N, C-alpha and C positions, 0 to 999 in steps of 0.2 A: 852459393846462391843458385837456387833452382830456376830453370827457365820453363815456363809453362808453354806447352805446345798449343799453337793456335787451333781454334775449333774450325772445322771445315763447314762452310755454309754454301750450299748449292742453290741457285735461284730456280724456283719452280716456274713453269710456263703456264700461262692462262689458257685454258682450253678454248676459249672464245677467239683467240688469235690464230688458231690452226685451221687450215682448209678442210682437213679430213679427220674425223674421229670415228674409230670402230667402237661403238657403244658397249656398255657392260653386259648387255643381253645378247651380244653377237658371239657365236662360236664358229670360227672360220678355219677352213683347212685348204691349203694350196700354196701357191707361190705369189708373194706380194712384191710388186715393183712400184716405186714412186720416186718423184724428184722434189716434191714440196713436203714440208713437215707433216707428219702423221702421228696420231696418238692411238694406242691400243688400250682399251679399258676392259675388254672381255677376254675370250680365249682364242688363241691362234696357234695352229699347228702347221708346220711346213717349212718354208724357206722365205727369207726376206732379203731382197737384193735392191738396195736403194741408194740413190745419190743424195737424198734429202735426209733430214734429221728425224729420228724415231724417238717417241716418248711412250713409255710403258707405265700405265697408271698403277696405283697401289693395290688394286684388286685384280689386276690382269694376270693371266697365266699364259705364258708363251713357251711353246716347245718347238724351237726352230733354230736353224743356222741363220745368224743375222750378219748382214753386211750393210752398213749405212755410213753417212757422213759423221753423225754424232748420235750417241745413244744415251738417253736420260732415263734412268730406270728406278721405279718405285715398287714394282710388283715382282713376280717370279719369272725367271727364265731358266729353261733347261736347254742348253745348246751353246755353241761357241759364238762369240761376238767379235766382229772385226769392224773397227771404226777408223775412218780416215782422219778425223779431227780429235774426238774426245769421247770418253765413256764416263758417265756420272752415276754412281750408285748411292741413292738416298738411304737413310737409316732403315727403311722398310724393305729394301731390295733383298732378293734371294737369288743367287746365281749358282747353278751347277753347270760349269763349262769353262772353257778358256776364254780369256780376253786379250785382244791385241789392239793397241791404239797408241798414238804418240803422247796422249795426255789422259791420265786416269785419276778420277777423284772418288774417294770412298768416305762416306759419312760413318761415324761411329755407330755401331749397331747393325750395319748391313752384314749379310752372310755371303761369302764368296768361296766356293770350292772349285779350284781349277788352277791353271797356270796363267800367270800374268806376263805379257810381253809388251814392253813399251817400245814400239817400233817407230822410227822416224816417218814423217809423212812422205808419200812418194814424190819423186822429183817431177816437177811440171816443166815441160820444155818451154823455153822462151818463145814469145810470139815475134814474128818478123814484121 
């Protein structure tokens, strides 16, 4: 008796629910820091240091070292990704770089070339 593997389904975010969207006609170079969810639809080169969630649209091209709470990826990324919570690679995602996160989800069809490390989330000290 064969067991069918469950299909992976990742929920897309609605662009209208996000505070900030770098539109598809934006070509930005530099260091990006943010705490609220952000979506990149255009081109970005540099470094991303965020405590918020990062969404990368299907036509986006990102060449950067990425640190964020969660990374949901439909476009292209060249660079390492570190997420405190989760990394999601949709079927259209293309990643050339290493991924480190406690939870990693990859849809069939995505391309990932790198090392994958499933690291536990950092210990948060208890509040007194």
